[in-house]
C-alpha positions, 0 to 999 in steps of 0.5 A: 132341100134344107129339110134336115136343117130345120126338122126338129126332134119334136116333129119326129116324135109327133109323126111317130105318135101319130103313126102308132095312133093310126095303127092302133085305130086301124087294128081296132077298126079291122076287128070291129068292122068299123074300118070304113068309118075310121077312114071317113073320120081321117078323110074329113079331118084332112079335108078340114085341114086343107080347107083351113089352109086355103082360108075356107073357114065355113067349109072347114067348119062343115068338115069338122062337124061331119067328122065329129058326127061320124065319131059320135056314130062310131061310139054309138054303133060300137059301144061293146068294142070300145069297152073291149078296147078299154079292157085291153088298156087295163091289161096293158096297165097291169102288164098282162101281156099273155094268157095264164099258163095252161097245161096239156092235162088241163086241156085234156080234162076240158076236152073230155068233159065237153064231149062227154056232156055233149053226148049226154045232152047236157048243156055246158058253158066254159070260159077260158080267160086270156089277156083281158080281165072279164070281171066287169062283164060277168056277175053272180058267180060262186067261188070254186078255186079248185084244180081243173078235172073232168069229174069236177066239170061234169059234176058242176053241170049235172042237171041236179047240181045247184050250180049247173046254170051259168058258166064255169070260169077257168083261169090257168090251172084252176076253176075259179068260178061257177054259175057265172052270168054272162052278157047276152049278145045284141047281134041280129045276125045270130043263127036261129038255132042259137039259144040263150047259152050260145048268145051268152057265149057270144056276148062275152067273146065279143066284149073280151078276148076270152075263149068260150066253149059251149056244149049244146043240150039239144044238138049234142054239139061242141062249139068254140067261140072266139070273138065274133067267130064260131067254130063247131068241133066235130071231135075231141082231136079238133077241140084239142087242136083248137085249144092249143092254137087259140089258147097258148099253153105257155107265154111266147118267148121274147124272140117270138114277141119281138118277131111278131112286133116287127113283122105282124100286120105289115099292111096296117103298119104301112097304111098307118104311116101313109095316113100319118104322112097325109095328116101330118103333112097337111097339118104341117103345111096348112097351119095358117099363114104368118108374116114375120121379120127376123134379123139374119146373120150374113155369111160370106162364102167362097172368098177367092184365093189370095183375097180377104175382106178388108172392110167391116161389111154389114153383118146382119140383114132384116128379112120379112118372111111369109109362111106356115106358122108351124114352120116359122115359130121353131126355125126362125133363129136358124135363118142365115143370108149367104153371100157368094163371093166366087169370081170376084176380084180385088177392090170394092163390090156392091153385092145385091142380096137375093132370096135364093141366098137365104136358108129357109125351110119349105113353105117359107118365102122371103118377101123383103130384105133390108138392106138389099145391097152390101158393100165390101172391099176385097184386098190381096193378102200380103205375100209372106 
């Protein structure tokens, strides 16, 4: 009932931060297939808080221990994905919110070169960077820094070229490096027909948001690898369309970014709010029991018309309260004892104080009031 009276701005900020944190974890867990483990961690933590609320100390320790064990398992199983997330943080710190701009001419050169090499049974590996920096994932590259062209790409990957092994890195409109060594994927579900070139493409795509193109030397096939997804390209039109959709050629407008921020992943946003409500509520109401004595001012309400308080009644009372420590600490200064004088007539009155007359937040109860009775005299106002 009195929620608005005691809710502090700090509580609102805590809830917003918790919701955002859950949203980011759910998005990461969705992308890495770690959603069940993430939900287990939340569940065990909530169970530990509930157990602590009911003074089940050992049970609370057990749940917290299991929660830590699941976190350790999460880190062990998803090391590459965690590294990817840290790289994304680096992108945010350096304000890299969009991929380098790429023109249609650059896409056409890449498409034409990939299919020409595939039809000639020449293996090729091309990396198109997006938002994530990949410097920590690749090695041994030779600096090229030349404009992208079909002829240059084909020349790099010719069998007699000294730099044909490894990958070519394209950043925006430029070929930045050649002969890059990419990390190999450690996945066990990789198709048997995938060779070292495909495993390297998967390894980089799993550890960053880079788009990797592979031309198969044995099968003459072109493939686009995006994260954990592989997309075989049947012809040039399909590859060109994939590049347009997966690797936008220009930054999104401010309006489209705002629209995406507000309306994307609605299900995960609602789930994050629900989880934050659960944890915040359990933590808020289960922070431990505290008994405190406070001095509360007395407020007199509904003084009958034509009457006034003629004496000097008690202005404060001592109240012993019991409740959640998280609630008690910040709001005790706002506790007041309200005395309802409606229906009283002229003369002396002994009014018994009741806990119902106290303005208290949820989860806090009044155990004792002292004094329990207030005496006052109502007199009639002099007629004018």
